C-alpha positions as a LaTeX table, in Angstrom:
\begin{tabular}{lrrr}
\hline
Residue & $x$ (\AA) & $y$ (\AA) & $z$ (\AA) \\
\hline
Unk1 & $-96.06$ & $-92.94$ & 18.93 \\
Unk2 & $-97.65$ & $-89.49$ & 16.99 \\
Unk3 & $-100.57$ & $-88.24$ & 18.11 \\
Unk4 & $-102.17$ & $-88.12$ & 14.95 \\
Unk5 & $-103.79$ & $-91.15$ & 13.64 \\
Unk6 & $-102.65$ & $-92.42$ & 9.93 \\
Unk7 & $-105.72$ & $-92.32$ & 8.20 \\
Unk8 & $-107.89$ & $-89.51$ & 9.71 \\
Unk9 & $-110.86$ & $-88.57$ & 8.14 \\
Unk10 & $-112.41$ & $-85.41$ & 7.09 \\
Unk11 & $-113.88$ & $-83.67$ & 10.41 \\
Unk12 & $-112.10$ & $-85.53$ & 12.44 \\
Unk13 & $-111.07$ & $-84.85$ & 16.09 \\
Unk14 & $-109.05$ & $-85.32$ & 18.77 \\
Unk15 & $-107.88$ & $-84.10$ & 22.05 \\
Unk16 & $-104.23$ & $-83.76$ & 23.10 \\
Unk17 & $-102.63$ & $-84.30$ & 26.41 \\
Unk18 & $-103.07$ & $-80.86$ & 27.58 \\
Unk19 & $-106.28$ & $-80.87$ & 26.55 \\
Unk20 & $-105.90$ & $-79.00$ & 23.42 \\
Unk21 & $-108.50$ & $-80.21$ & 20.46 \\
Unk22 & $-107.14$ & $-80.68$ & 16.84 \\
Unk23 & $-109.27$ & $-81.45$ & 13.39 \\
Unk24 & $-108.82$ & $-82.79$ & 10.62 \\
Unk25 & $-109.90$ & $-80.53$ & 7.69 \\
Unk26 & $-108.84$ & $-83.03$ & 5.00 \\
Unk27 & $-105.86$ & $-81.97$ & 4.21 \\
Unk28 & $-104.26$ & $-81.17$ & 7.28 \\
Unk29 & $-104.80$ & $-81.23$ & 11.39 \\
Unk30 & $-105.99$ & $-77.93$ & 12.17 \\
Unk31 & $-105.59$ & $-76.75$ & 16.28 \\
Unk32 & $-109.20$ & $-75.51$ & 17.50 \\
Unk33 & $-108.34$ & $-74.64$ & 20.86 \\
Unk34 & $-110.25$ & $-71.02$ & 19.80 \\
Unk35 & $-113.47$ & $-73.11$ & 19.78 \\
Unk36 & $-112.81$ & $-75.76$ & 22.76 \\
Unk37 & $-110.37$ & $-75.21$ & 25.72 \\
Unk38 & $-108.81$ & $-71.44$ & 25.68 \\
Unk39 & $-105.05$ & $-71.34$ & 25.96 \\
Unk40 & $-103.48$ & $-70.30$ & 29.48 \\
Unk41 & $-102.67$ & $-66.78$ & 30.26 \\
Unk42 & $-99.16$ & $-66.05$ & 30.42 \\
Unk43 & $-97.60$ & $-66.20$ & 34.01 \\
Unk44 & $-94.81$ & $-64.54$ & 35.82 \\
Unk45 & $-92.70$ & $-67.21$ & 37.31 \\
Unk46 & $-89.98$ & $-65.18$ & 38.90 \\
Unk47 & $-89.34$ & $-62.07$ & 39.38 \\
Unk48 & $-85.43$ & $-60.47$ & 40.25 \\
Unk49 & $-84.87$ & $-56.76$ & 41.06 \\
Unk50 & $-82.59$ & $-55.15$ & 38.52 \\
Unk51 & $-80.26$ & $-51.73$ & 38.62 \\
Unk52 & $-82.29$ & $-48.99$ & 40.14 \\
Unk53 & $-84.66$ & $-51.62$ & 41.77 \\
Unk54 & $-85.41$ & $-52.92$ & 45.42 \\
Unk55 & $-87.29$ & $-55.80$ & 46.28 \\
Unk56 & $-87.73$ & $-58.94$ & 44.25 \\
Unk57 & $-88.96$ & $-62.49$ & 44.89 \\
Unk58 & $-90.35$ & $-65.69$ & 43.29 \\
Unk59 & $-93.62$ & $-66.63$ & 45.03 \\
Unk60 & $-96.45$ & $-64.93$ & 46.92 \\
Unk61 & $-96.85$ & $-60.83$ & 46.65 \\
Unk62 & $-93.77$ & $-59.47$ & 45.34 \\
Unk63 & $-93.26$ & $-55.59$ & 45.62 \\
Unk64 & $-90.88$ & $-53.85$ & 43.25 \\
Unk65 & $-90.25$ & $-50.07$ & 44.14 \\
Unk66 & $-87.64$ & $-47.59$ & 42.42 \\
Unk67 & $-85.28$ & $-44.86$ & 43.98 \\
Unk68 & $-87.11$ & $-41.62$ & 43.77 \\
Unk69 & $-87.22$ & $-39.54$ & 42.15 \\
Unk70 & $-87.71$ & $-41.75$ & 38.59 \\
Unk71 & $-86.52$ & $-40.17$ & 35.37 \\
Unk72 & $-88.65$ & $-39.14$ & 32.85 \\
Unk73 & $-86.75$ & $-41.32$ & 30.54 \\
Unk74 & $-87.30$ & $-44.45$ & 32.57 \\
Unk75 & $-91.41$ & $-43.66$ & 33.15 \\
Unk76 & $-91.20$ & $-41.40$ & 35.82 \\
Unk77 & $-91.93$ & $-37.74$ & 36.32 \\
Unk78 & $-88.31$ & $-36.88$ & 37.58 \\
Unk79 & $-89.73$ & $-34.93$ & 40.58 \\
Unk80 & $-91.02$ & $-35.73$ & 44.13 \\
Unk81 & $-93.97$ & $-33.28$ & 43.94 \\
Unk82 & $-96.75$ & $-32.43$ & 42.05 \\
Unk83 & $-95.89$ & $-29.02$ & 40.21 \\
Unk84 & $-92.35$ & $-30.25$ & 39.56 \\
Unk85 & $-94.09$ & $-33.42$ & 38.27 \\
Unk86 & $-96.25$ & $-31.20$ & 35.99 \\
Unk87 & $-92.85$ & $-28.52$ & 34.97 \\
Unk88 & $-91.27$ & $-32.09$ & 33.86 \\
Unk89 & $-93.98$ & $-33.39$ & 32.04 \\
Unk90 & $-94.92$ & $-30.17$ & 30.22 \\
Unk91 & $-98.54$ & $-29.82$ & 31.67 \\
Unk92 & $-100.61$ & $-27.37$ & 33.34 \\
Unk93 & $-99.54$ & $-25.31$ & 36.01 \\
Unk94 & $-101.02$ & $-26.24$ & 39.42 \\
Unk95 & $-102.90$ & $-23.01$ & 40.74 \\
Unk96 & $-101.02$ & $-22.00$ & 44.20 \\
Unk97 & $-103.10$ & $-21.25$ & 46.59 \\
Unk98 & $-100.89$ & $-20.55$ & 49.53 \\
Unk99 & $-100.77$ & $-21.39$ & 53.14 \\
Unk100 & $-103.86$ & $-23.19$ & 54.99 \\
Unk101 & $-101.82$ & $-22.85$ & 58.48 \\
Unk102 & $-100.11$ & $-20.43$ & 60.61 \\
Unk103 & $-97.06$ & $-21.13$ & 58.63 \\
Unk104 & $-95.60$ & $-18.39$ & 56.46 \\
Unk105 & $-95.95$ & $-18.14$ & 53.20 \\
Unk106 & $-92.78$ & $-19.07$ & 51.04 \\
Unk107 & $-91.41$ & $-16.54$ & 48.26 \\
Unk108 & $-93.85$ & $-16.87$ & 44.80 \\
Unk109 & $-97.36$ & $-18.41$ & 46.89 \\
Unk110 & $-100.05$ & $-16.69$ & 47.67 \\
Unk111 & $-99.74$ & $-14.68$ & 50.57 \\
Unk112 & $-95.97$ & $-14.26$ & 50.78 \\
Unk113 & $-95.39$ & $-11.08$ & 52.74 \\
Unk114 & $-92.38$ & $-8.55$ & 52.01 \\
Unk115 & $-91.24$ & $-5.65$ & 54.04 \\
Unk116 & $-88.59$ & $-2.94$ & 53.59 \\
Unk117 & $-87.81$ & $-0.14$ & 56.21 \\
Unk118 & $-85.87$ & 3.30 & 54.55 \\
Unk119 & $-84.93$ & 6.02 & 56.81 \\
Unk120 & $-83.41$ & 9.37 & 56.37 \\
Unk121 & $-82.19$ & 12.51 & 58.41 \\
Unk122 & $-84.89$ & 15.41 & 57.76 \\
Unk123 & $-83.13$ & 18.57 & 56.51 \\
Unk124 & $-83.60$ & 21.31 & 58.56 \\
Unk125 & $-84.74$ & 23.70 & 55.78 \\
Unk126 & $-88.79$ & 24.43 & 56.49 \\
Unk127 & $-89.82$ & 22.55 & 53.94 \\
Unk128 & $-88.43$ & 20.01 & 51.48 \\
Unk129 & $-88.79$ & 16.59 & 50.09 \\
Unk130 & $-86.36$ & 13.56 & 49.56 \\
Unk131 & $-86.34$ & 10.38 & 47.50 \\
Unk132 & $-85.94$ & 7.64 & 50.24 \\
Unk133 & $-84.97$ & 4.97 & 48.18 \\
Unk134 & $-86.38$ & 2.13 & 46.47 \\
Unk135 & $-88.35$ & $-1.06$ & 47.76 \\
Unk136 & $-88.06$ & $-3.51$ & 45.01 \\
Unk137 & $-90.36$ & $-6.67$ & 44.66 \\
Unk138 & $-90.40$ & $-9.99$ & 42.49 \\
Unk139 & $-92.24$ & $-9.86$ & 39.64 \\
Unk140 & $-96.45$ & $-10.68$ & 40.53 \\
Unk141 & $-99.48$ & $-9.40$ & 41.98 \\
Unk142 & $-99.20$ & $-7.41$ & 45.00 \\
Unk143 & $-101.02$ & $-5.33$ & 47.53 \\
Unk144 & $-98.52$ & $-2.70$ & 48.32 \\
Unk145 & $-98.97$ & $-0.14$ & 51.67 \\
Unk146 & $-96.25$ & 2.10 & 54.02 \\
Unk147 & $-96.26$ & 3.27 & 57.35 \\
Unk148 & $-94.14$ & 6.67 & 58.34 \\
Unk149 & $-92.99$ & 8.57 & 61.49 \\
Unk150 & $-91.42$ & 11.61 & 61.29 \\
Unk151 & $-89.69$ & 13.06 & 64.31 \\
Unk152 & $-87.85$ & 16.00 & 65.50 \\
Unk153 & $-85.61$ & 17.12 & 68.83 \\
Unk154 & $-88.58$ & 19.77 & 69.88 \\
Unk155 & $-92.27$ & 21.04 & 68.60 \\
Unk156 & $-90.91$ & 22.09 & 65.32 \\
Unk157 & $-92.94$ & 19.66 & 62.81 \\
Unk158 & $-95.88$ & 20.57 & 61.20 \\
Unk159 & $-96.54$ & 18.75 & 58.21 \\
Unk160 & $-95.18$ & 15.66 & 56.63 \\
Unk161 & $-96.12$ & 13.49 & 53.67 \\
Unk162 & $-95.05$ & 9.88 & 51.85 \\
Unk163 & $-95.78$ & 8.78 & 48.65 \\
Unk164 & $-94.91$ & 5.48 & 46.89 \\
Unk165 & $-94.80$ & 5.50 & 42.87 \\
Unk166 & $-93.99$ & 2.73 & 40.62 \\
Unk167 & $-93.12$ & 3.18 & 36.47 \\
Unk168 & $-93.54$ & 0.28 & 34.27 \\
Unk169 & $-96.02$ & $-1.81$ & 35.83 \\
Unk170 & $-99.05$ & $-3.13$ & 34.53 \\
Unk171 & $-101.03$ & $-1.16$ & 36.66 \\
Unk172 & $-99.02$ & 1.74 & 37.10 \\
Unk173 & $-99.97$ & 3.80 & 40.71 \\
Unk174 & $-98.76$ & 6.37 & 42.79 \\
Unk175 & $-100.46$ & 6.47 & 46.31 \\
Unk176 & $-99.40$ & 8.86 & 49.02 \\
Unk177 & $-100.70$ & 9.23 & 52.83 \\
Unk178 & $-99.67$ & 12.23 & 54.88 \\
Unk179 & $-99.74$ & 13.95 & 57.92 \\
Unk180 & $-101.26$ & 17.91 & 58.99 \\
Unk181 & $-101.46$ & 19.22 & 62.88 \\
Unk182 & $-102.77$ & 22.68 & 63.23 \\
Unk183 & $-100.24$ & 23.10 & 66.26 \\
Unk184 & $-96.45$ & 21.68 & 65.33 \\
Unk185 & $-95.56$ & 18.49 & 67.13 \\
Unk186 & $-91.86$ & 16.70 & 67.68 \\
Unk187 & $-93.45$ & 13.74 & 65.63 \\
Unk188 & $-96.26$ & 12.58 & 63.33 \\
Unk189 & $-96.91$ & 9.27 & 62.27 \\
Unk190 & $-99.50$ & 8.01 & 59.70 \\
Unk191 & $-100.16$ & 5.39 & 57.20 \\
Unk192 & $-100.24$ & 5.35 & 53.31 \\
Unk193 & $-103.20$ & 3.06 & 52.41 \\
Unk194 & $-103.18$ & 0.19 & 50.29 \\
Unk195 & $-103.04$ & $-0.42$ & 46.45 \\
Unk196 & $-103.01$ & $-3.02$ & 43.73 \\
Unk197 & $-99.62$ & $-3.81$ & 41.98 \\
Unk198 & $-99.11$ & $-5.58$ & 38.86 \\
Unk199 & $-95.62$ & $-5.44$ & 37.38 \\
Unk200 & $-93.47$ & $-8.08$ & 36.01 \\
Unk201 & $-90.87$ & $-5.56$ & 37.29 \\
Unk202 & $-92.25$ & $-3.46$ & 40.47 \\
Unk203 & $-89.56$ & $-0.93$ & 41.79 \\
Unk204 & $-91.35$ & 1.33 & 43.98 \\
Unk205 & $-89.51$ & 4.96 & 44.54 \\
Unk206 & $-90.28$ & 6.25 & 48.18 \\
Unk207 & $-90.60$ & 9.79 & 48.49 \\
Unk208 & $-91.18$ & 11.88 & 51.89 \\
Unk209 & $-91.82$ & 15.64 & 51.78 \\
Unk210 & $-92.07$ & 17.71 & 55.29 \\
Unk211 & $-92.18$ & 21.01 & 56.49 \\
Unk212 & $-91.42$ & 23.14 & 59.98 \\
Unk213 & $-93.13$ & 25.44 & 61.10 \\
Unk214 & $-91.92$ & 29.00 & 60.48 \\
Unk215 & $-90.08$ & 30.66 & 61.57 \\
Unk216 & $-88.64$ & 27.31 & 64.07 \\
Unk217 & $-85.04$ & 25.86 & 63.09 \\
Unk218 & $-85.58$ & 22.28 & 64.61 \\
Unk219 & $-82.98$ & 21.08 & 67.17 \\
Unk220 & $-81.33$ & 17.49 & 67.36 \\
Unk221 & $-81.53$ & 15.49 & 64.58 \\
Unk222 & $-85.16$ & 14.94 & 62.70 \\
Unk223 & $-85.43$ & 11.73 & 60.55 \\
Unk224 & $-87.96$ & 10.19 & 58.91 \\
Unk225 & $-88.74$ & 6.27 & 58.50 \\
Unk226 & $-90.64$ & 4.63 & 56.24 \\
Unk227 & $-92.04$ & 0.89 & 56.17 \\
Unk228 & $-93.07$ & $-0.24$ & 52.86 \\
Unk229 & $-95.26$ & $-3.58$ & 52.95 \\
Unk230 & $-96.42$ & $-5.94$ & 50.40 \\
Unk231 & $-98.52$ & $-9.38$ & 50.17 \\
Unk232 & $-99.23$ & $-11.17$ & 47.14 \\
Unk233 & $-102.67$ & $-10.94$ & 46.20 \\
Unk234 & $-105.30$ & $-13.89$ & 46.14 \\
\hline
\end{tabular}
């Protein structure tokens, strides 16, 4: 049996079995749900996990999870942390704040610490200088300083100095420290003060200079030790 009457009149309305309303416009029956009973929103009746998914079910609270990291092409970030996620998605990089506890700062973080000790035997000439080598830092913004120890087997050491110099940096520097004693001693210890180094290729040359008190010729095995230290600035 048809829902619609055989001889409808203009404006006649009928209600269907699901509560929908129909109206006759003189030619045809027109669905009137927009003005009466709104359509029922679609509802998920069953979820089943597919490839790469865990979970599923057909009732209650359904939880689906993907194995991490979720690739970018599947709608994820392809990473397990915010910094890598931003890089993968082409976003701005997060500012590194350094460590907030007593743990050691990892390479590249604010607070990263570098240390290298260079040593050499001193010439027994009364005054001379020697390049001890280089301290090479990763590119960045660094504070650089040093400590130096000159020692001999007798009281013949009168003056000692160390310079740290770098070429090709955005902020070229040449800092030095020295120790001078009126009465010759067997050991001179001093610090080279800190300076800021900005560079994409920071190669720091360490130069040592010393003088023995004439007419003494030092005995034993005169040595110099210079420890270069650096820390990434805030």
